NUPA-748412 format. One record per residue (C-alpha): z, y, x; residue in one letter. Coordinates in steps of 0.1 Angstrom, whole numbers, padded with zeros to 4 digits, always signed. Example, Ala and Ser with C-alpha at 12.3 -4.5 7.8 and 13.67 -1.06 7.14 Angstrom:
+0078-0045+0123A
+0071-0011+0137S
***
This chain:
+0687-0320+0423M
+0669-0335+0393R
+0644-0312+0377R
+0644-0311+0339S
+0613-0315+0319G
+0609-0277+0311K
+0609-0270+0351Q
+0584-0301+0357R
+0562-0286+0325K
+0565-0252+0341A
+0553-0262+0373E
+0524-0283+0360L
+0511-0253+0340Q
+0516-0230+0373H
+0495-0257+0393K
+0469-0257+0369R
+0467-0220+0366A
+0465-0217+0405V
+0434-0244+0403K
+0418-0223+0378R
+0423-0192+0398G
+0444-0173+0372D
+0472-0171+0395A
+0476-0166+0432P
+0479-0196+0458Q
+0516-0199+0465P
+0528-0192+0499E
+0528-0219+0525K
+0563-0226+0532Q
+0569-0239+0570P
+0572-0278+0572R
+0607-0294+0576K
+0610-0325+0599K
+0614-0347+0570N
+0622-0383+0576F
+0593-0408+0574R
+0599-0434+0549R
+0593-0469+0563P
+0558-0484+0549P
+0556-0508+0520K
+0553-0544+0525L
+0516-0548+0538G
+0510-0514+0546H
+0512-0497+0582S
+0520-0464+0593L
+0481-0459+0604D
+0470-0469+0571A
+0492-0442+0553R
+0481-0415+0578E
+0444-0425+0570L
+0453-0418+0535A
+0468-0389+0538D
+0436-0378+0559D
+0415-0388+0532A
+0437-0367+0508S
+0433-0336+0529R
+0396-0342+0533A
+0391-0344+0494A
+0411-0310+0493R
+0390-0295+0518K
+0358-0305+0498L
+0371-0290+0464Q
+0346-0267+0449S
+0354-0231+0447Q
+0343-0205+0419F
+0347-0168+0410V
+0379-0160+0389K
+0371-0144+0355L
+0384-0109+0346D
+0415-0108+0322N
+0398-0082+0301D
+0370-0105+0296F
+0395-0131+0288L
+0414-0112+0264E
+0382-0093+0247T
+0367-0127+0241T
+0398-0145+0228K
+0400-0118+0201H
+0361-0118+0192L
+0360-0158+0190A
+0387-0150+0161A
+0370-0124+0142T
+0330-0129+0148L
+0317-0152+0120P
+0294-0180+0133L
+0259-0179+0121T
+0252-0207+0097R
+0230-0224+0091P
+0219-0224+0124I
+0182-0214+0132S
+0158-0241+0143A
+0145-0214+0172D
+0175-0224+0190V
+0162-0260+0198C
+0139-0241+0221L
+0153-0234+0258L
+0154-0197+0261G
+0158-0173+0291I
+0166-0187+0324L
+0155-0176+0360D
+0118-0174+0351A
+0123-0144+0331D
+0140-0124+0361Y
+0108-0127+0384Q
+0096-0099+0400P
+0076-0077+0378G
+0096-0081+0348S
+0116-0055+0330D
+0150-0068+0344L
+0135-0071+0380E
+0163-0078+0404I
+0165-0099+0438D
+0161-0135+0436Q
+0190-0157+0444L
+0186-0182+0475S
+0206-0213+0488V
+0227-0206+0518P
+0206-0219+0549R
+0221-0236+0581R
+0218-0209+0610P
+0202-0221+0641K
+0221-0239+0667W
+0216-0255+0701K
+0231-0284+0718Y
+0246-0263+0743T
+0269-0246+0719M
+0303-0259+0715S
+0317-0268+0679K
+0339-0239+0675D
+0306-0217+0680D
+0286-0235+0658V
+0315-0234+0633D
+0320-0197+0636A
+0282-0190+0634N
+0281-0207+0602E
+0310-0190+0587Q
+0295-0157+0595G
+0261-0164+0580H
+0279-0179+0550F
+0301-0148+0545R
+0270-0125+0546K
+0254-0149+0519W
+0285-0147+0496I
+0285-0109+0497T
+0246-0107+0493Q
+0246-0135+0465T
+0277-0114+0448D
+0259-0082+0447A
+0229-0099+0431I
+0248-0114+0404V
+0268-0083+0397E
+0235-0063+0390R
+0221-0093+0368W
+0254-0091+0348H
+0252-0054+0344H
+0220-0058+0333N
+0228-0085+0307Q
+0255-0061+0292N
+0232-0029+0292N
+0200-0039+0288H
+0189-0039+0252P
+0167-0071+0256V
+0191-0089+0276A
+0205-0125+0264S
+0239-0132+0272C
+0231-0169+0260N
+0198-0178+0273G
+0199-0212+0254A
+0200-0192+0220G
+0171-0173+0224S
+0143-0175+0199T
+0110-0190+0206A
+0093-0156+0213Q
+0119-0150+0239G
+0132-0122+0221V
+0170-0131+0217P
+0191-0122+0184D
+0213-0091+0196T
+0231-0087+0164T
+0260-0109+0179L
+0253-0103+0215Q
+0258-0065+0213S
+0296-0073+0202K
+0302-0102+0225M
+0302-0096+0261P
+0279-0117+0284C
+0297-0140+0308P
+0293-0141+0345P
+0277-0170+0363T
+0293-0196+0386H
+0282-0212+0420F
+0293-0230+0449E
+0317-0208+0470R
+0331-0236+0493N
+0311-0235+0530L
+0322-0276+0535E
+0304-0285+0501V
+0273-0266+0512W
+0274-0283+0547R
+0271-0317+0528Q
+0237-0307+0514L
+0226-0294+0547W
+0233-0329+0561R
+0215-0347+0535V
+0185-0327+0537T
+0182-0330+0576E
+0184-0366+0574I
+0163-0375+0545S
+0125-0379+0545Q
+0121-0382+0508I
+0146-0364+0484L
+0150-0372+0448L
+0160-0341+0427C
+0178-0353+0398L
+0171-0332+0365L
+0193-0336+0332D
+0166-0344+0305S
+0186-0324+0281R
+0177-0293+0302C
+0158-0296+0331P
+0152-0260+0342P
+0189-0255+0347L
+0191-0282+0374H
+0160-0272+0393F
+0164-0233+0398P
+0141-0210+0419P
+0168-0208+0447S
+0170-0247+0452L
+0131-0247+0448E
+0125-0224+0476S
+0153-0239+0499Y
+0135-0276+0497L
+0099-0262+0502V
+0111-0254+0536T
+0121-0286+0544R
+0099-0313+0558K
+0110-0340+0533A
+0088-0347+0502K
+0103-0338+0469I
+0103-0362+0435I
+0117-0348+0401L
+0136-0373+0386V
+0146-0370+0347L
+0179-0387+0340T
+0198-0394+0308K
+0164-0403+0291V
+0181-0425+0268D
+0202-0392+0254I
+0173-0368+0250A
+0148-0396+0233G
+0111-0405+0246P
+0097-0375+0227E
+0118-0346+0244R
+0116-0364+0277A
+0076-0364+0276E
+0075-0329+0265A
+0098-0315+0297W
+0078-0341+0318T
+0046-0321+0307A
+0063-0287+0309Y
+0075-0294+0345L
+0041-0307+0355R
+0026-0274+0345K
+0053-0254+0361R
+0055-0274+0394H
+0021-0289+0400P
+0019-0313+0429G
+0057-0326+0425L
+0059-0363+0413P
+0079-0365+0380I
+0098-0397+0374V
+0120-0407+0341Q
+0149-0430+0344V
+0180-0446+0322E
+0209-0456+0342A
+0229-0473+0316Y
+0225-0499+0286Q
+0250-0504+0259Q
+0268-0535+0248K
+0290-0547+0226V
+0328-0552+0244G
+0358-0564+0231E
+0370-0552+0193Q
+0333-0542+0187G
+0337-0511+0214R
+0306-0500+0231P
+0304-0507+0268V
+0280-0492+0290Y
+0269-0510+0321E
+0248-0497+0352S
+0213-0508+0344H
+0180-0495+0352L
+0151-0510+0330P
+0121-0526+0349L
+0096-0500+0340P
+0119-0471+0349F
+0124-0489+0384R
+0088-0494+0390E
+0078-0459+0381H
+0103-0447+0407L
+0094-0471+0434V
+0056-0465+0428N
+0064-0426+0431A
+0080-0434+0464M
+0055-0453+0477R
+0030-0426+0468Q
+0048-0402+0485V
+0053-0424+0517H
+0013-0430+0520E
+0009-0393+0520E
+0032-0391+0549M
+0015-0414+0568L
-0016-0392+0566I
-0020-0368+0594P
-0021-0330+0581P
-0055-0309+0582E
-0045-0290+0611R
-0039-0321+0631V
-0068-0338+0620R
-0093-0310+0631S
-0080-0312+0666D
-0087-0345+0684E
-0061-0340+0712A
-0033-0332+0685K
-0048-0365+0667L
-0040-0388+0696K
-0005-0374+0698R
+0003-0373+0663W
+0030-0397+0651N
+0040-0401+0613P
+0076-0390+0609P
+0086-0421+0589V
+0085-0457+0593K
+0050-0473+0587R
+0059-0508+0573D
+0083-0507+0541I
+0087-0539+0520D
+0080-0523+0487W
+0081-0558+0468D
+0114-0562+0480G
+0126-0530+0474L
+0113-0532+0434L
+0135-0565+0432H
+0165-0557+0454A
+0193-0555+0429H
+0225-0576+0420G
+0236-0602+0444K
+0205-0597+0466K
+0216-0562+0474V
+0250-0575+0481G
+0239-0600+0508S
+0219-0576+0528I
+0240-0541+0530I
+0273-0536+0544G
+0291-0554+0574G
+0269-0565+0605A
+0238-0565+0583A
+0235-0526+0583V
+0207-0513+0604P
+0224-0491+0632K
+0196-0463+0638G
+0203-0438+0664K
+0169-0419+0663G
+0166-0384+0676K
+0156-0372+0641E
+0191-0378+0630E
+0207-0355+0651E
+0185-0324+0648T
+0200-0298+0625A
+0170-0272+0618D
+0130-0274+0618D
+0133-0251+0646A
+0152-0278+0668Q
+0133-0306+0656E
+0110-0319+0680P
+0073-0315+0681D
+0056-0348+0674Q
+0024-0332+0686E
+0032-0320+0721G
+0069-0323+0729S
+0062-0358+0749D
+0043-0340+0775K
+0071-0322+0787E
+0095-0353+0792G
+0120-0341+0767Q
+0114-0366+0739F
+0099-0399+0737E
+0088-0405+0701W
+0105-0440+0686Q
+0093-0450+0650E
+0123-0446+0625P
+0140-0479+0617E
+0143-0471+0580F
+0131-0448+0556L
+0159-0423+0544T
+0160-0411+0508V
+0184-0384+0497G
+0198-0382+0463L
+0206-0342+0452I
+0214-0322+0422G
+0240-0304+0404Q
+0271-0321+0392P
+0272-0345+0364N
+0234-0350+0366V
+0239-0387+0373G
+0232-0392+0412K
+0261-0418+0416S
+0252-0435+0382S
+0214-0438+0393L
+0227-0455+0426L
+0247-0479+0408N
+0217-0488+0385A
+0192-0494+0414L
+0218-0517+0428F
+0226-0532+0396G
+0262-0534+0406I
+0293-0509+0413H
+0287-0496+0448K
+0296-0458+0441V
+0321-0443+0419R
+0308-0426+0390A
+0326-0405+0364S
+0321-0381+0336R
+0344-0356+0356T
+0316-0331+0372P
+0322-0333+0409G
+0336-0368+0414K
+0316-0373+0445T
+0332-0354+0474K
+0312-0366+0505H
+0278-0374+0510F
+0275-0414+0510Q
+0249-0436+0528T
+0241-0469+0513L
+0213-0493+0521F
+0188-0505+0495W
+0171-0528+0519T
+0170-0532+0556P
+0140-0505+0553D
+0155-0483+0532V
+0187-0463+0529R
+0199-0440+0502L
+0221-0409+0505V
+0242-0399+0480D
+0248-0360+0480C
+0278-0344+0463P
+0268-0324+0434G
+0268-0284+0440L
+0265-0258+0415V
+0235-0238+0427M
+0230-0200+0424P
+0211-0191+0392A
+0212-0166+0367F
+0226-0192+0340T
+0254-0181+0318P
+0288-0196+0320M
+0287-0211+0288D
+0254-0227+0295T
+0268-0243+0326Q
+0297-0257+0303V
+0273-0271+0279L
+0255-0290+0305C
+0283-0301+0321G
+0280-0287+0356T
+0314-0268+0355L
+0347-0290+0353P
+0363-0283+0321I
+0396-0281+0339S
+0384-0250+0357R
+0371-0230+0327V
+0395-0205+0315S
+0374-0189+0287A
+0377-0218+0264I
+0376-0195+0231P
+0342-0180+0241F
+0327-0211+0254C
+0336-0228+0219I
+0320-0197+0202H
+0287-0198+0223Q
+0283-0235+0218I
+0291-0235+0182A
+0260-0211+0177Q
+0239-0242+0191L
+0258-0271+0173L
+0274-0270+0140P
+0307-0285+0153L
+0326-0286+0121E
+0302-0308+0107T
+0299-0333+0138I
+0338-0332+0139L
+0341-0335+0103G
+0365-0309+0100L
+0382-0291+0070T
+0384-0253+0065Y
+0421-0243+0075P
+0427-0226+0046S
+0416-0254+0024A
+0447-0272+0034N
+0471-0246+0016T
+0475-0253-0021A
+0460-0224-0042L
+0489-0205-0062V
+0481-0207-0100E
+0477-0175-0115D
+0503-0171-0147K
+0495-0137-0156R
+0480-0128-0189T
+0448-0106-0192W
+0432-0090-0221R
+0398-0103-0231D
+0374-0090-0207G
+0397-0075-0185K
+0403-0107-0162Q
+0387-0102-0128P
+0359-0123-0118T
+0367-0151-0092A
+0360-0139-0056K
+0334-0155-0032D
+0350-0181-0017N
+0323-0184+0009G
+0334-0206+0043V
+0325-0186+0072R
+0337-0204+0103W
+0347-0186+0136T
+0353-0203+0167A
+0391-0199+0166T
+0391-0216+0130E
+0373-0246+0146I
+0397-0251+0172M
+0427-0246+0146I
+0408-0273+0122A
+0405-0299+0150Y
+0440-0293+0162A
+0452-0298+0127N
+0430-0330+0125K
+0447-0346+0157K
+0481-0333+0148G
+0483-0311+0180W
+0508-0285+0177V
+0527-0262+0204T
+0562-0272+0215A
+0580-0242+0206K
+0565-0224+0175A
+0550-0258+0160G
+0516-0239+0156R
+0484-0258+0160P
+0475-0261+0199D
+0440-0243+0196I
+0436-0244+0236H
+0442-0281+0237R
+0418-0284+0207A
+0392-0263+0223G
+0396-0279+0257N
+0389-0314+0242A
+0358-0302+0222I
+0343-0288+0254L
+0348-0323+0270R
+0332-0341+0241L
+0301-0315+0247V
+0301-0318+0283A
+0306-0358+0288E
+0276-0366+0263G
+0298-0377+0233K
+0280-0351+0211I
+0244-0358+0218S
+0223-0327+0225W
+0191-0317+0239A
+0167-0287+0242F
+0128-0287+0236W
+0105-0270+0261P
+0098-0234+0256P
+0069-0230+0234G
+0069-0263+0215T
+0059-0262+0180D
+0089-0272+0160L
+0072-0282+0128T
+0053-0306+0151A
+0083-0325+0163V
+0100-0324+0131R
+0128-0301+0140S
+0144-0285+0109S
+0172-0258+0110G
+0211-0264+0103G
+0215-0288+0130N
+0206-0268+0161G
+0203-0288+0194I
+0223-0317+0180W
+0208-0352+0181L
+0220-0365+0148T
+0203-0399+0149R
+0203-0401+0113G
+0238-0402+0106A
+0241-0367+0087V
+0209-0374+0069E
+0223-0409+0053H
+0254-0392+0043G
+0278-0409+0071Q
+0310-0393+0078T
+0326-0395+0114L
+0359-0411+0113D
+0382-0424+0139E
+0365-0459+0142D
+0334-0444+0155D
+0352-0433+0185E
+0345-0438+0221V
+0375-0440+0243G
+0369-0428+0279S
+0390-0403+0297G
+0384-0385+0332D
+0406-0412+0350E
+0382-0440+0339T
+0348-0443+0354D
+0319-0447+0330V
+0313-0483+0343D
+0347-0490+0328G
+0365-0495+0359I
+0398-0476+0364E
+0403-0454+0390S
+0427-0461+0414S
+0438-0427+0424A
+0473-0414+0422S
+0485-0388+0394D
+0485-0361+0423E
+0449-0369+0433E
+0439-0365+0397N
+0454-0333+0391N
+0435-0320+0421E
+0404-0334+0405E
+0410-0313+0371G
+0428-0343+0354T
+0456-0338+0333L
+0479-0369+0337P
+0500-0371+0302D
+0478-0349+0279E
+0444-0364+0287D
+0452-0398+0269A
+0446-0377+0239E
+0414-0365+0249Y
+0402-0401+0252Q
+0399-0401+0213D
+0363-0390+0205A
+0352-0380+0166D
+0317-0387+0174V
+0295-0415+0166K
+0275-0431+0194S
+0244-0449+0181I
+0221-0466+0204P
+0187-0446+0211F
+0160-0448+0237G
+0128-0469+0240R
+0150-0497+0252F
+0179-0492+0229G
+0171-0524+0214V
+0184-0543+0244L
+0219-0530+0239A
+0225-0557+0213T
+0212-0586+0233D
+0246-0588+0254G
***
């Protein structure tokens, strides 16, 4: 029986609600013996089965988050329509405020520290089912403990008079403005709740000898919380902090954040990178290509080379014992062609990776699961259990939260499109291994939302959460509008200004006519969504009212995808020294507003969720895109952005050479 349009729409809405967690999962129906259609021309049954297996694996690695309370959604929806936004925006919001550092032991809000789940110890004598059951049990225990810690933090946020429900909006002295926060409830925080996704991180950290931890230069501390730092310290791999999206934040902020991170994490190398360059494409539209400028490439390779040299030096406890020094062997490959690594890109990379040229190493170090199981290089050979062999290649892992730019950096390193990168957080589902040169292999880890005391709206602002999984849209618009003048950025008209004024035809005696009322415009989050829906012409199907949910969804996508440029300054920055004035908040205007330029439709940057950032169309089906959080029919409208994209950065002048 053919379904009507209303039935298909209702099914699609229910499917989205189930994905967000607002509706229960449907009961699984017993599978019927369906007729297997014959394969298409050029395809086989085996190929179709492999495609089904890949689809099931992608669903298995789908990120899971906690469901928001209905009372919170209703309360914030009402307050978003009534609470006026603070205008002009204070200049203090440009400084990053309260994050995990303010909840360390000894503070007024002392609570337990969050942690990253660790893989339990195992032995080769254990069966696969025993290992899986052991990991499941440890993970359930970790989930229970983490939920209890987050619940206490959330309770303190709502009740403590100094707590801030939006750390990004705190003042420079660390004392937030509680005028609005005493009314708007504080949101929870989200973190990854799927064991299969955490297993990807475990595997990458186990096989990697050098870890590149990617941090978004617009808000680096958010992407390197104490939970991740404490987990990586216990690993034997060396850590390099990589600041991405420097072209968006700008060189001044990038240098300021580099100095801040060096003080907070002494001893860790810090490198800045840009992964794209802008060129003019067809019809004058900007086109972004994967490109890593040579100075950034040299800094990254030199940092890896320095860390590699440190790993070749025996530790102090080994150098002090002559017997141990004789048995000691470096944990990495000794000889690396660093010059070849520096110039390996483009066609050179394509000629040495893939196919029969891929080195097939089966070192024992790849099969170990925990530091306790790793063979002791100082004395395991005397028992005859392990004969040390030099690794065939250096393994470098890329880790970080979603949408931080791991896959984009890989494409920029290679100079060609090797892995799929998208503006949708969580595009990478399974860790991928690619060889940079025969000596070095790179491992791309899927992005994980790390446990941290970070409010949900700040996570949405930084793009770590998929917008399709966010149900508290009015709340997020309200919180983000406290940091960004959305009505100015989008060129919105106040909704009441669209209605014609009624002429007053009454007659008044002299001196009796009432004075004109103050018509000062005070925006709210709901009015911003109404104004944007009116501008785009989006109305509901039945009542014909402005579709505020669609407008709010589109605005959040503009912010999360970087079409609205923004960035924070490190705590303690002198705003007068960096020439940061109030009114624009964290918005990087690039001189548009100062010169009186308006944002019109000609300045739009078109790129939806179904298009990779390199301009390569995705080959996924509509059903797969729905699982990724993409709306197949309505998202075509989201490809229209009202934000001007102006080249910026120390290499921005190169964008016009193409």
